[in-house]
C-alpha positions in Angstrom: 2.9 -31.5 -12.3 1.4 -30.5 -15.6 3.0 -27.8 -17.9 0.0 -25.5 -17.3 0.3 -25.8 -13.5 4.1 -25.2 -13.7 3.5 -22.0 -15.7 0.9 -20.8 -13.2 3.3 -21.4 -10.4 6.1 -19.4 -12.0 3.9 -16.5 -13.2 2.9 -13.8 -10.7 -0.9 -13.2 -10.8 -2.2 -9.9 -12.2 -4.8 -8.1 -10.0 -8.2 -7.6 -11.6 -7.8 -3.8 -11.4 -5.2 -4.1 -14.1 -7.3 -6.0 -16.6 -8.8 -3.0 -18.4 -5.4 -1.3 -18.7 -3.7 -4.5 -19.9 -6.5 -5.1 -22.5 -6.1 -1.5 -23.9 -2.3 -1.8 -24.0 -2.5 -5.3 -25.6 -5.0 -4.3 -28.3 -2.9 -1.2 -29.1 0.2 -3.4 -29.4 -1.6 -5.8 -31.8 -2.9 -2.9 -33.9 0.7 -1.5 -34.1 2.0 -4.9 -35.2 -0.4 -4.9 -38.2 -0.4 -1.2 -39.1 2.3 0.9 -37.4 5.2 -1.5 -36.9 7.5 1.3 -35.6 5.3 1.5 -32.5 5.1 -2.2 -31.9 8.1 -2.6 -29.6 7.4 0.6 -27.5 3.8 -0.6 -27.0 4.9 -4.1 -26.2 7.2 -2.7 -23.5 4.3 -0.6 -22.1 2.1 -3.7 -22.1 4.7 -5.7 -20.2 5.1 -2.8 -17.7 1.3 -2.6 -17.1 1.3 -6.4 -16.3 4.2 -5.9 -14.0 2.7 -2.9 -12.2 -0.6 -4.7 -11.5 1.1 -7.9 -10.2 -0.4 -9.4 -7.1 2.0 -11.9 -5.6 1.2 -14.2 -2.8 2.9 -13.3 0.5 3.8 -15.3 3.6 2.7 -13.2 6.6 4.1 -13.6 10.1 1.3 -14.1 12.6 2.9 -13.9 16.0 0.7 -12.0 18.5 1.6 -8.3 18.7 3.4 -8.1 15.3 2.5 -5.3 12.9 3.4 -6.0 9.3 3.9 -3.5 6.4 0.7 -2.6 4.5 2.7 -1.7 1.4 5.7 -2.4 -0.7 8.1 0.5 -0.9 10.6 2.4 1.2 10.1 4.0 4.6 10.2 7.7 3.9 9.4 9.1 7.3 8.9 8.1 11.0 7.5 11.0 13.0 5.0 11.9 15.8 2.1 13.7 14.1 -1.7 14.2 14.5 -3.7 11.6 12.6 -6.1 12.9 9.9 -9.1 14.5 11.6 -11.7 12.5 9.6 -10.5 9.3 11.2 -11.2 10.4 14.8 -8.3 8.2 15.9 -6.7 10.5 18.5 -6.5 14.1 19.5 -2.8 13.9 20.3 0.2 13.0 18.2 0.8 9.4 17.3 3.8 7.7 15.7 3.4 7.6 12.0 5.4 5.3 9.7 5.1 6.5 6.0 5.9 4.0 3.2 6.5 5.5 -0.3 5.7 3.4 -3.3 7.2 4.2 -6.7 5.8 3.1 -10.0 7.9 -0.1 -9.9 6.6 -1.3 -6.6 3.6 -3.7 -6.1 0.7 -1.4 -5.3 -1.6 -3.9 -3.5 -2.1 -2.7 0.1 -2.6 -5.1 3.0 -3.9 -5.0 6.6 -1.0 -4.6 9.0 -2.9 -6.3 11.8 -5.8 -8.7 12.5 -9.0 -6.9 13.6 -12.2 -5.2 12.6 -12.4 -2.2 10.3 -14.5 0.2 12.4 -14.2 3.2 10.1 -13.4 4.0 6.5 -13.0 7.7 5.7 -12.4 9.0 2.1 -11.2 12.6 1.6 -10.8 14.2 -1.8 -7.7 16.4 -2.3 -4.7 17.3 -4.4 -2.2 15.1 -6.2 1.1 16.4 -4.8 4.2 14.2 -4.8 3.3 11.5 -2.2 6.8 11.6 -0.8 6.3 15.2 0.5 5.3 15.6 4.2 2.3 17.9 3.3 0.8 15.1 1.1 -0.6 13.6 4.3 -2.7 16.6 4.8 -3.4 17.9 1.2 -3.7 14.9 -1.0 -6.6 12.7 -1.8 -6.7 9.8 0.7 -8.6 6.9 2.1 -8.2 6.0 5.8 -9.0 2.9 7.8 -9.4 2.4 11.6 -8.6 -1.3 12.5 -9.6 -2.3 16.0 -7.7 -5.4 17.2 -9.7 -5.6 20.4 -6.8 -4.4 22.5 -6.1 -1.2 20.6 -6.6 0.7 17.3 -4.4 1.3 14.3 -4.8 3.8 11.5 -3.9 3.0 7.9 -4.2 5.8 5.3 -3.8 5.3 1.5 -2.6 8.5 -0.1 -2.8 9.3 -3.8 0.4 10.7 -5.4 1.5 12.9 -8.3 0.7 10.3 -10.9 -1.9 8.2 -8.9 -5.4 9.2 -9.8 -7.5 6.6 -8.1 -7.6 4.9 -4.7 -9.2 1.5 -4.7 -10.8 0.1 -1.6 -11.8 -3.6 -1.4 -13.1 -3.7 2.2 -16.1 -2.3 4.1 -16.8 -1.0 7.6 -17.4 -3.6 10.3 -15.6 -6.2 8.2 -13.1 -8.5 10.0 -9.7 -8.6 8.3 -6.7 -10.8 8.9 -3.1 -9.6 9.0 -1.8 -9.5 5.5 -5.2 -9.5 3.9 -5.6 -7.2 0.8 -7.3 -3.9 1.7 -7.1 -2.2 -1.7 -4.5 -0.5 -4.0 -3.5 2.9 -5.3 -2.7 3.2 -9.0 0.6 4.5 -10.3 2.8 5.8 -7.4 1.6 6.7 -4.0 2.1 6.3 -0.2 0.6 4.5 2.8 0.8 5.9 6.3 0.4 3.7 9.4 -0.5 5.3 12.7 0.7 3.2 15.7 -1.0 3.2 19.1 0.8 4.9 21.9 3.6 2.6 23.3 4.0 0.5 20.1 7.6 0.2 19.0 8.6 0.6 15.3 11.2 -1.9 14.1 12.1 -0.2 10.8 14.3 2.7 9.8 14.3 5.5 7.2 15.2 4.1 3.8 14.3 0.5 4.6 12.7 -1.5 1.9 9.3 -2.9 2.8 7.4 -5.9 1.5 3.6 -5.7 2.1 2.3 -8.5 4.2 5.8 -9.8 5.1 8.1 -7.2 6.6 7.6 -6.6 10.3 6.9 -2.9 10.8 6.4 -2.8 14.6 5.9 -5.0 17.7 3.1 -4.1 20.1 4.8 -6.3 22.8 8.1 -4.3 22.7 8.9 -1.1 24.6 8.7 2.3 22.9 12.0 3.8 21.8 13.0 7.2 23.0 13.7 8.8 19.6 11.7 9.3 16.4 13.2 10.2 13.0 12.3 12.4 10.1 13.6 12.6 6.5 15.8 15.7 6.2 
């Protein structure tokens, strides 16, 4: 293996969404090196953090039938029965929602939890409250997907947070997506909600660390538990 190939294998790719931010931070660092040396090290650290934030690592996704994988890196902050966002038209009754909170050190590339067709994408402007708050699901800017597997439908909602100011979507309505496929990202701290169909069992707990495209979130072939959980 060549040296260049070895380096590419070790380094984590940076998502294209990060290129403008990385360029700005890099140029500022170089200017500081030549003109304002006292700012060089702080700007170098910021540049390194920008590259780290926009990392886009490869993931190995389990593909057994019925499995639902995590759409986001982060921590499970809530599991509760709630009404889905009305703009999705997903259901008129409460569904089990698993919320995954991403801090500024998590990878922010979001992935499809299941294989299916995106039948609806619904964007709704809103506030920028702390994404870890329960009311963020109703009040914050968000972008929702309905993914139809052929047997049932899942809801996935990207929610902007206190620092996040842009939700990025890389897919379109009527597009077929594979489980673990990249759907989009949210910049600088945010949250992703997954609405499970009636009868689908969650296999995660509050506070559990999730890895997008790898951690098994639920199993559509397992029985529904009797209890749900909430933070607090």
